Structures are given as C-alpha cells and as structure tokens.
N, C-alpha and C positions, 0 to 999 in steps of 0.2 A: 306539555312539552315546553321548554324553556323557549322564550322569545328570540326571534332569529334577528339579530342586529348585524348589519354588513357595513364595511366602511364603501364611501364614495369620494369621487374629485370634489375638491374644495371650490365654490363658488363665492367669489368677493362680490360685494354689493358696496354703492358708493354711499356716504353717510351726509346726513343734514347738517349733524352738529359736530364738526371735527374736535372740538375742545372736549365735549363730551365723550366723543368715543375714544379718545385716549384715555380717559378714565377707567374704562371698561376692561384695558389691556391687562394681564396679568392672571393669575391663577384664583379660582373660585372654587368652593367646593360647597355642598349640602347634602341633605338625606330624605330621600323619599319613604314615607311610609306604606308600604304594601301589605297585601294579604300576607305575603311571604316573610315578613317582618322588614326590618329597616334596610335601606339599600343606598349607599353612598354614591354620589357623582363627583365627578372633577371635571370643571369645564376650564381650559386654558385659551385663551385669547391674546392674539398678536396684532400688530399692525406692519403693513408692508410699507415698502418705502416712499408710497402714496399716500398713506394715513389710512389705508383701508382695513378695514378688521377681517380677519379669520379665525379659526380656532378649532379646538376639537373636545369630543366628549369620551371621557374614560368612566367606567364602572368598575371599581377596585375590587369588589365583591364578586363580580361575576368574570371579569378578565382584567385582571391587573396587569397595567403595562400595555395594554391594547389601546390606543387612541384613535377614535373614529371621528375623520374630517367632518367638520360641519358644513351642511349645505349654505346656509347664510348666516351670518351675524348682522345686526344692525343694532345701533341707539341712535333713538330719536325722541324729544320730547321727554327726557328723563326716564325712558323705557329701554330696557334691554329685550331684543327679541333675536331668537336663533331658531335654526330648524335642522333635522336630520333625517331627509325626506325618505330615504330607503327604509328608515325604521319607523316612519310615520310619528317622528318627535317633533313637538314645538313647544318652545317655552317664551313666556311673557312675563316681565318681572320690572316692578318700578323702583327706583333708586330712593331707599329710605334709610336714614341713620348709618350710612356705610354699608348698606347691602342692598342685593337685589331681592325683592320680595315679591312672589308672583306664582304662575299655575304652570306645572307641567303637564303637557298633553301627550298620551299614547294610549289610544283605545278608551282610555277614560280620563280624569282629571284629578291631579294631585296637587296640594300646595307645596312647593318648593323655594326656600330662602337660600340664596347663594351669598355666603360669607367670604372674603377675602382670604388667600393662602389655600394650603393644603390642609387635608383633614388629617387627624391623629393617624399613625401609622395601624394598620391592622393588625388587630390582636392574634398571636401566634396561637393556632388551636393545639393541644396538648399531644396529638400524634403526628405531627409536623417534625420530620427530621432535622437535627442539628448538628453540625460538626463537631469532631471530624469522623466521616461516615467510613465504616467498617467495609466499603466497597468501591470500585470506580464507578465514576460518573463522567461522560464524555458527551459533548455535542454530536449530533447527525444533521446532514444534509443529505436528504431524498428526492431524488428527481423521479415524476412520475412519467414513464415513457407512453402511457396511453392518454395523457393530458397534456396538450402543449401549453407552457407556460406555469405548471404546477411545481413548484419545490416546497417540499415540506421540511419544517425545522424541528428537530426533535431532541430526546435525550435519551442515550442508552445506559442502564446501570446493570452491571456483571458484579455477581459474587467474588470474594478472593479466591485465589488459585486460578489454575490452568483451565481448569474445564477439562471437556465441553459441557457445558449447562444448557437444559432445556431454556428455550425463550419464548415470551409472549410479546405480542403487540397490542396494547390498548387501543380501542375504539370507542370515541366518545360518543354521548346521546346528541339529541336535536339540538339545533342551532349551532351557531360560530361558538365553539370552543378552544380554550389554550391546551396544553398539554398536559397539564393538571387538572384538567374537568374543573375550574373553578367556579363556584356557585355559592352565593350566600356565605360569604366569609369561610368555606371550606374549600379544599383541595384534594378530591377524594382519590384521583389518580396519582399524584404526588406520596399520598400516603400507602396507596396500594402498591405504587412502585418500589418504594422503600423496604416495605415488609416482605413482600414476595423476593425481593433480592436478597434480604437476609437469609430467606429460607431456601437458598440455592437455586433460584429461577431469573435469567436475564430478564429484563425489562426495556422495551422501546415504547416510549409516548412522543405525540408529536402534536404541533398547532394543528388544526384545521385548516385547510386550505384556504388563502385568502386572509387568514385571522391570526393575529400574534407575530410572529417571523415568517409565518409561511407565506408563498406568494400563489398568485390564481385568482380566481373569482369564486367567492361563494356563492354570491346571489345567482340564482338561477341552477344550482347544482342540485342533484337529486342524489339518492341512497344508491344509486347504480354508480353513481360518479365518486362518490366516498368508497365504494366497494375496491374500484380501481386505486384510491389512495393506499386502502388497506393493503393491497397486494403488493404494491410498491414496497410499503414499509416492510412487509413480511419478507419477502426478496432481499430487501437490505439488511434485515437482521441475520439473514440465513448465512451471509458472506462474512459475519464477524468470526474472527478466528475462534473466540472462547464460547461459540455458540454449536451445539448440535444441529446439523443441517437436516436430520429425520427427526428433531422435536421442537419444531416451530409452530406456534399456535396462536389464537386470539383470544382476547378478554375484552368482550363488549358489552357496553353499559346501556339499557334502554334503547333507542335506535340503533345502537352500536351493536346490541345483540341480534338487531334485525340485519345489518349488514353483514356480520360475520358469514353467515349461510350464503348470502348473495356472491362473496369473493368465490366461492367454487362455481357458481355460475359465470363468473368474469373470469374462469381458466385458471384460477390460484389454487394451490393444493396444500392448504394448512394441514398439519398432523393433529391438531386437536381444536376445540373451541369450548370456551367458558361462556355461557350467556347469563349476564346478569341483568335482571328484571327485563328480558327479552320478550318481544310479541310473539305469540302464537296464533291468535284470532286474526282474523281479517281486521284490517286497519279501522274500518267505518264501526264495527262492534266495538273495538278497543276504545276509541276516542268518545262514543256515546257511553260506554262504562264509566270511562275515566271521569266525564262531564257530572255524571250523577254521583259518584263516589265522593268527589273533590266539592260538588255543590253542598251535599249533606254534611261534610265536615265542617263545612265554613257556615253552615246554619240557615241555609236554603231551604225553604218550605218544599215538600214533597210534592203538594199539588204544582208549584210552579215548575219543578223538574219535569213533571209528568206532562205537562205542555210543551216543554222545551225540546224533550226526547225526538218526538216524530219529526220536529222540525229540524233538528240538527241531521237526522237521518237522511231526510229528503234532500238538503243542502249537500251533503257528502256525498250522496249517490248522485246527485247531478252533477257534481264536480267531477267524479271518477267516469262516468260515463261520457262526458263531452269529448268531442275529437280534438277540438285545439282550445288553447286558451283564451281565444277568441270567443268561441261559442259558449264555453263555459261562464265566461264573465257576461254574456248577454243573458244567458239563462239564469244566472244569479241574480241579476240587476232585476228580472222580473219577479223574481221568487221572493226576494228581500223587502216586502213591503212594510208599511210603517206597523203592522201588527207583529211581524216577524222581528222586526228590530226590537219593539218592546218586550218580546217573549225572550228574546237573547239578552237581556237587560244592556242593550245599547241605545245611543241616541241617532236620530236621524243625520247628524253630520258624519257619525262613524259608519254610513251605509258604504261609501265608496272602500273604505279600508276594509270592510268585511268583504267586498268583491275580491278586491286585490288580494287578499291573503289567502281567500280560498281557491282562488283562479292561478295563483303562482305554480311554476312548474314544480317546485319540491313538495307542495301539497297535493297537488294532482297525483303525481306519481305515487305518493304515500298513499292516499286514500284508493288506490287502483290496486296496491300491493296486499297479497295473501302469502303470508310467512310461510305456510304449510308446505308450500311448492318447493323452495330452496331447501328448507328444512328435510325434505322426504329425500333430497338427494344427497345429504351429509352422511358419507359412510366411516368417517375418523370419530374416535371418543368426542363425546359430548356431555359436559356438565352443565344444566340449567337450574340457576338459582333464582329463588323470588323472596322477598319479604313479606310475612303475613299482612302487615300494615300497609302495604303498597298500595296507594289510591290513583297512581297513575299508568300502573301496568297492572290489573287486579290479577292476584297469585292463582289461584283456583281455576279461572276458566282459561288461563294462557300457558299454565304448566301442565293443564290436560291436553290442549290443544298441541304443544310441543312434544309430550308424550307420544300423541298419537301421530305426530308428523316423523317421529323417529322410531315408530314401532319396528320398521325393519331394521335398525341401527342396533348392531352387537352390544355397543359399550355406550350406553345412554342412560343418564341419571338425571332425575328432577327432584329438587327439594325446595319445600316452603320453609323457610326460616323463622320461628317464631319471635313476635315482637320488634320486627325491622320494618323500616319504610322503604320508599322507592330509591334513596340512597345509601340502603343498607346501615343505617344508624339506628340504635335503639331508641324506638318511639313509644310515644303514648297513644295517638290517635292516628298517626301518618298523614295528618294534614301538612300542606306544603308550611304554614305558617311557624310550624315546629322546626324546619330545617336549619334555619340559622342559629335558634335559641339552644339546639343540642350540643355540647362541646364535642362530643364522640364524631369525628368525621367518617370513619369506616370500621365498622365490628370486627374486631381482630379474630373472634372465631371463625367469622366467615373467611377471612383471609386464611386461617389456618386449613379450613376444608378444601378451598382452592389449592393451595401449595401442597397438600398432602394427595390430593387427586392427581395433580400434574407429576409429582415426584414419584407415585407408586407407579406409572407408566412410562415415565421419562427420565428419572432421575439418575445420577450417577450409580 
C-alpha cells in the first residue's frame, strides 16, 4: 500500500551560518530512483524575517500541489539537512558545483541530488482529459458532520442535460491521496471520473482529509474515519439537482474497496457499490500474501521469503491483538530483534520506525479488520473487479472471499480481468516498478464494464 505521508507543523531552527543559509533559499528539485520507478521531489526553502529557514516538500508524481511542511531545515558547514518527522524523512546533502549532493533517508537510503529550480512539467498521460470538456465540472465543499474540523474539498462532474443521472463517489486507496488518486505519474481517478461522466454517470471525487485542499488530520485516522468521510460525500452528492437520489453509490479502490462496505455499518445507505481491487480476506492474510508476491516479482529468493513470512505474521498478529498502542509498541520492541530486522531487510537504525509504523492507529485497526463482516451485511448491488496481475490484492483468494461474504446478496458479481495490475493498467508482470512505465492510466474496457453495470441498473 502506498506510503502514508502527512503534513505537520513547521519547526524553525537557528542557523550557525546565515550567509550560506540564505543560499539555500529557493526552489530545488531532484529525482529518487525507487523500485516503483523514478519519483520526483520538489523542496521549497524560504527565510523568515529573522533569517531562519523553513520549507516544504512536494512529490509531484504522487500528490501534485500538496506541499508538506518540513519539520526542520538547517544549513551548516556547507551541508543542507532537513527532516519531515511524521513521514520519517531525513536528508543530508553537501554543496557541490551549484547543487546539494546527498542521501535521502526513509526506511532505506537513496542518493538524491537537489538542483536549483523546478523540474520539467509532468508529462501528460494520453487518457487525461483536455478541454473543452463535454460535461460540467464544479468544485465541492463537503462538511463531515461526524468529524469535527473535517471539510472535504472535491470536484463533481455531471453529464450534459438535466438528468437526473446515477452518481458515484470515488474512495481512494491507502495513504493520503488527492482527489485524482495521483500515483507514479498517473491520475487514475481523474481518468475514471472523465470517462464515467462521458458515459452518463455523475462523479464526485475528493481530497482525503488533511490532504490537498481538505481540512482535518490524516494522522491517526482509521478506515472507520474514512467511512464517515465517504458517507458525508455520498449525502452531499445526493443533494445535487442533476443526480438521482435513489441511485448514488461508491467506487472504492484498494483500501477504498474495504471502506465502501464499512459505510453501511457507519449508518450510510448507498444504492450500489463497485469494489476495485478491494480486500476480501482478513488483512493479515492479505499483507502476508502481498509481501510474498511483490518480493518474488522484484527477484527476491523464495527461501528468504519463506523465512520472512512467519515473522511478518507474528508481528501482524501481535499488533492486532494488543489492547492499546502502548502495549503494541512494547511487545513489538521485544519481538523485533536483530535477527528479525535482518530477515525484514531493514537496518538496526530502522527498528524504531518499524515499531512506530506497526503500532500506529491506522495499522492496528487495519490488521484487526476482517472485510467479510461488513461485506456480508451489504444488500445493495455489488460489482467486485480485480486484475489478474494484481500483486497487492491477490485476485483469486480475495475475489473468492468477497463472493463467499456476498453469497446472500441477490445482485453480486465478481470478475477477474486478464492482464491488468492493481491500478487496472495493462501490465506484463504486475510489479510495482511497471506502474510509472505504462502509458495507460486505466483500462477503458474496465470502465465500460463499470458504466454498463451502473446504467443497466440505474441509468435513464
């Protein structure tokens, strides 16, 4: 699941070398070479009236326009250092020939050179819409009445004509996501919204709480909180004059496919739901399977994965069963020995990060969740789709579990789609490293299936 990055308050530090500190002010850009492909970063550094440095970090390939305040920024002895504590990010770079040359730390270490200025604009993918658009697109401001301080910023696209049209709310996958679910140079929800609207379906997509232009705190939120956000968005879309009040549902991707059924438990009443690579097995089993498949795709030895699997399962089960975060952290600290760290491919310095990540509220709630319970209580029509090459939510075991949970539902359909990965791109292996390399953002045949399924039941 994508990395959970959150914005935090700026903390300014005094600088020992004001003249050099001033030279760090400005825009800087660099590229990380990750297993998923190239990932661009933008660092913006400024000085306040006292000459102290502060700044932001933006990942234009994952969350364009979302600038996360850095925790610390410091220049000393010709070296730039900055941190983003909540995401466990640290950078150290030395000044060489007009650039900062150094190392980016987040779980592991990657070389990163920061050059002055902004990067070249992101290449527009072929499926991204270009104006003029044959439909209406307006902004939306959605107040969540069940969460103080959470106001979601979104976009509603409606087909031409008076309608009323069926409507869908898009629910993003794990981690803070913008309304387009931007990831590795793609904007899946932008493409999905565009093509569904052209096919007669109104679409509402929104920035996750505490991210993009939405307010609230993403840190500490769980899938239950996201279900309340989705319910607020659904109620908002129902009030649109061009949307049928009795034909509003969800399309949830990945974790969003788990959140959609949870809205029913949260008191919501969707008229249908489409689950895109949604989990069906318990989450411990899913994460263990995910780890193995992704490891094999990246060339890890089977014997190393065999050694890692029981370790992961024990860590996950310990996290899920602990009564409090403090209890989880204490038990994990005892379990994560030097041998465990080595088996996980980590370093001893990363032990605190492992404990913090596993004991976080979102992870504890996730590992304790069994999707079959909420799914079994869904009585409205359900379409569950998964790609044959999905390594993050393995299709066969998860679709089978979804079908079993929905066995009493009179209108439930599951489909495994050949040749598609977790993002519903046509892929070769399904490995994460392919995501950015594939030009197609979202398979249009899949969108045809979704649109026809909705319109067959709720179309004009």
